[in-house]
Structure formats: structure tokens, C-alpha cells
C-alpha positions as CSV (number, residue, x, y, z in Angstrom):
1,M,30.9,-40.2,63.1
2,P,28.7,-40.2,59.9
3,K,30.0,-41.0,56.5
4,S,31.5,-38.2,54.6
5,S,29.0,-36.5,52.4
6,S,30.9,-37.5,49.3
7,L,30.9,-41.2,50.1
8,E,27.3,-41.0,51.3
9,S,26.3,-39.4,48.1
10,L,28.0,-42.0,46.0
11,T,26.5,-44.8,48.1
12,R,23.0,-43.3,47.6
13,R,23.5,-43.2,43.9
14,I,24.7,-46.9,43.8
15,K,21.8,-48.0,45.9
16,S,19.3,-46.2,43.7
17,F,20.9,-47.8,40.6
18,R,20.7,-51.2,42.2
19,D,17.3,-50.9,43.7
20,A,15.7,-49.5,40.5
21,R,16.8,-52.7,38.8
22,D,15.7,-55.0,41.7
23,W,19.2,-56.4,41.9
24,K,19.5,-56.5,45.7
25,Q,18.2,-60.0,45.7
26,F,21.3,-61.1,43.8
27,H,23.8,-59.1,45.9
28,T,24.7,-61.6,48.6
29,P,27.9,-61.0,50.6
30,K,29.6,-63.8,48.5
31,S,28.5,-62.4,45.1
32,T,29.5,-58.8,46.0
33,A,32.9,-59.9,47.3
34,I,33.5,-62.0,44.1
35,S,32.4,-59.0,42.0
36,L,34.8,-56.8,43.8
37,V,37.7,-59.2,43.1
38,L,36.8,-59.6,39.5
39,E,36.7,-55.9,38.9
40,A,40.0,-55.5,40.7
41,A,41.4,-58.2,38.4
42,E,40.2,-56.3,35.4
43,L,42.2,-53.3,36.6
44,A,45.3,-55.4,37.2
45,E,45.0,-57.0,33.8
46,M,45.4,-53.5,32.2
47,F,48.9,-53.3,33.7
48,Q,49.8,-57.0,33.5
49,W,52.2,-56.9,30.5
50,G,53.0,-53.2,30.3
51,H,56.5,-51.9,30.7
52,E,57.1,-49.4,33.5
53,E,58.0,-46.7,31.0
54,E,54.7,-47.2,29.1
55,L,52.6,-47.4,32.3
56,A,54.1,-44.1,33.6
57,H,52.7,-42.2,30.7
58,L,49.2,-43.4,29.9
59,S,47.2,-41.9,27.1
60,S,43.9,-40.1,27.7
61,K,42.1,-43.2,26.5
62,Q,44.0,-45.5,28.8
63,K,43.4,-43.2,31.8
64,K,39.7,-43.3,31.0
65,Q,39.8,-47.1,31.0
66,V,41.7,-47.1,34.3
67,A,39.2,-44.6,35.7
68,D,36.3,-46.9,34.6
69,E,37.8,-49.9,36.3
70,L,38.5,-48.0,39.5
71,C,34.9,-46.8,39.5
72,D,33.7,-50.5,39.1
73,V,35.9,-51.4,42.1
74,L,34.6,-48.5,44.1
75,Y,31.0,-49.4,43.3
76,W,31.4,-52.8,45.0
77,V,33.4,-51.4,47.9
78,L,30.7,-48.9,48.7
79,L,27.9,-51.4,48.2
80,I,29.6,-54.0,50.5
81,A,30.2,-51.3,53.1
82,N,26.6,-50.1,52.9
83,D,25.2,-53.6,53.2
84,F,27.3,-54.3,56.3
85,E,26.6,-50.8,57.7
86,I,30.3,-50.0,57.8
87,D,31.2,-46.3,58.0
88,L,34.2,-46.3,55.6
89,D,35.2,-42.7,56.4
90,S,35.7,-43.5,60.1
91,H,37.2,-46.9,59.6
92,F,39.6,-45.7,56.9
93,K,40.9,-43.1,59.4
94,T,41.3,-45.7,62.1
95,K,43.1,-48.1,59.7
96,M,45.5,-45.4,58.6
97,R,46.4,-44.7,62.2
98,K,47.1,-48.5,62.6
99,N,49.3,-48.4,59.5
100,E,51.2,-45.4,60.8
101,R,51.9,-47.2,64.1
102,K,52.8,-50.5,62.2
103,Y,55.1,-48.7,59.7
104,P,56.6,-45.7,61.4
105,I,58.5,-43.4,59.1
106,H,61.8,-43.9,60.7
107,L,61.7,-47.7,60.1
108,A,59.7,-47.8,56.8
109,R,60.9,-44.8,54.7
110,G,62.3,-46.0,51.4
111,K,61.9,-49.7,52.1
112,S,59.6,-52.0,50.3
113,K,59.8,-54.9,52.8
114,K,57.3,-55.3,55.6
115,R,58.8,-55.9,59.0
């Protein structure tokens, strides 16, 4: 099954951005995985010391910052998937089916502990 047009379009945009700057030479599996982790850490840092009440009601500026960090994470996710020729759309659906079997509603609903 081909990638969804939305993911495919985003991936083309990312590849175009990278290739125009001749950065592919620097994007080894190790460096891209590290970049993904670093961007995810920047997102986590935004919430590190916030109180639940504050975090539930982010300002427009804070939401934009969260969106920017999410986009940075997505950039690396899509680039890694592209470089390893992984069809994220198809694999995501398969993974969700696995999760549904692993955590059936009747056993998992309202519980935070994994079995």
C-alpha cells in the first residue's frame, strides 16, 4: 500500500529541503536518530516544570512553540522512514492493530498500568 498523499507530500518537501542544501551526506542513521531524540527532548523540556493546570491551558504563543517542536520531531521521523523505505501509513495501521490486541478495551480501559 503506498504512503498516504499527505505523508508523501511532507516527505517530498523534507527531501527537497535537505537535498537543496546537500545535507544527505550528514544524515546517517545514527545522526538522524540522535536528531529525533534531541528534538523530542526539546518538546519534553517545554513541559518539564509546568503544573498540570498551566499545561492544560497553553497560550497561543506556547501552542505555536509546541507545534514547532512537533514539526521538528515529525521532520526526523519522516526522513528516517524515507531513508529506510518504510511506509509509515501502512506500518502505523499494523502497529495500531497490534496495540489493540495487546491492550483490549475490556482489560485496559481507565488503567495506566501495562499488563
